[in-house]
N, C-alpha and C positions, 0 to 999 in steps of 0.2 A: 613352424611358420605361422600356424593359426594362432598360437598363443601370443606371439610377437605382434601379429596384426591386430588382434583384439585389444591388446594393451595400448598400442599406438592410437587406436580409435578412441579409447576411453580418455586418453590424455587430451586429444583434440576437443572432445566434448567439454571436458573440465575447463579448458582454456577459452571457450566461447564467451564473447562479451555479453554480459547480462542484458545490455541495452542495444545490441546489434539489431539493426532493422530487419535483417534476414533471419533472425532467430525469434521464435515465439516460446518464451519460457513457460513451463508448467509449474504453477504454484498451488500447492495443496495445504489447506488448513484443517486441523483436526481439533475440534472443541470437545471437551468432556460433557458439556451440557447439550441436551437435545433441543433446548429452547434458546440456543445461542443468538438467534436473530432478535428475540424479545429483549434479551439482556443487552445486546449492542444498541438497540433502540433506546433503552433506558440510560445507558452510559453516554450516549450522544448528547442528551439533554444536560448532563452534568459537566460537559466540557472536555477539552483536549487532554486533561491530565488523567482521565480514567480510561482504562483499557481492559480487555478480557484476554486472559492467557490462553494460548493454543500452541500445539506443536505444528511446525511448518516444514514442508519439503519443497525445495526448489530444484527442478531438473534432477531429482534423485538425491540431492544433498539435504540432510536432515538438520533441523534447528529446533531445540527444545524451548518451550515456554517463551514464545515471542508474544508481544503485546499488540492486540488488534483493536481498532476502533473504526467506526464509520466517520467519513469526512465529507466535506462539501456543504453547500447551502441549498441552492436550487436543484442540485443533482441528487440530493438525499430525500427520501420519503419513507416513513414507517410502513407504508402500504406497498412498497416496492421490494421485490425479491432480490434484485441486483442493485446493491448500493455501493458507492465508492468506498474504498478501503485504505486505511493507513496502518502499516505494519512496522513495529519496532522490533528488529531482530535482537537487539541487545537489551530488551526490556527486563529480563531476569538475570542474564549472564553478560557481564561487561565485556565489550569488544567482540561479541558474537556478530559476525557479518558474512554476507555472501559477496565474494569478489571485492571485498573492501567496502561494500555498501551496508550501512546499518539500518537504513529506513527505506521502505518500499511504499510508493504511492500509486494506487490503482484507481483510475477513473472509469466510471460505468458508461461513458459516452452517450448518455441518455438524450442529449440534445443534438446529436449528429448521426443521422441514419447512415451516412456514407462511411463512418468510422475513419475518415481521412484527415479531417481538418487539424486536430491537435498535433498528431505526429508530424504532419507535413509542415505545420507552422513552426515547430521547433527545428525541423530540418532546415528550413529557410533561415530562421533567426541565427542559427549557429554559424552561418556563413558570414555574418556581419558583427556578431557580438557573443559574449559568453551566454550560453543558454543550455537548458537541460537536454540530456539525451532522452530519447523516447522511442518505444516500440509497442508491441502488443504482448499480452500474456493470457493464457487460459487459466482460470481460477476455479479450483474445486474446494468445496467446504463439506467436511464429513462425507467424502467420497461421492458427492454430487456435483456435477459441472454447473457452476453458476453462470458462466459465460465468458466471452472474450472482453478483456479490459485494455485500456491504454496504460502502459507502464512508463511512468515519467520520473526521471531522476529528481530527487529532492534537492532543493536549494538550501543547503545547511553548511556547517563548518567545513566539511570535506569539499564541497563545491567551491566555497570561498577560498580555501587554501589552494586548490588546484588552479583556479582562474585568476586570483588576485594576490596570492602569496601570503595571505593572512586571514584569520577568521575572527579577530578580536577588535575590528574596526566597526564603524557605524553600519548597522544592518536594519533595514526598514522592511516590515512585512505588513501588507494591507489587509489586516483582519479586523472586522468590526468587533467592538467590545461586547455587543449583545446581538442576539438573533431574534428577529421578528418572525415567529412561527405563524404563518397564515395559510389560507387555502387548505389543502389536504393535510398539512402538518398541524393545523390548529387543534385537532383533537388531543394532541399530546399535552397541551397546556392543562387539560383537565385531569390528567393522570400523573402529573409531576410529583404530587405529594405521595404517591404510592410507589415511587422508585425504590427498588431494593438497594441495600448498602453495596457499594462497589467492591469488587474482588480486590483484596490487598495485593500490592506488588510483592512478588516472590523474591526474596533476597538470595 
């Protein structure tokens, strides 16, 4: 009976919705570099095409060589320990996904001390229109807890297929072509010439 009970419990955990509001996923990233934060800062300046490879574990499920980069504009800072993260699970291995999701977007909630606004806004929006699922996630990097993040479903081909039945129609994304690094980010402008060559994508 104990064996059957344990097995049933494991299946229930495996079937938990990654974005269930009652579930807080545990996401662990393991970089081989001890200076992973400095490398991610450098890659951030180079743009969205550059990522740092890491091994990732989500609620005990392991994924090798995912691609990680910092994301955001006002929420990112080179002087901040907790920066927003964008994770491509299929960065090195095609079709690698967690519960069908290939991309994970984690916000550091730096402008909301209540930690409620973003997740609540998506909850309300989904009652009236297609909108991302969202919950919270604990993020560890190299076995150190970085903090609690909001975990928001990416609006990509999978999202468009699910809500609109096609992913090859007009898709508009409001991203500026350039970033005006000012304030506390301005110091990075003086070091852009010393950025190391990005890690090549693993085939």
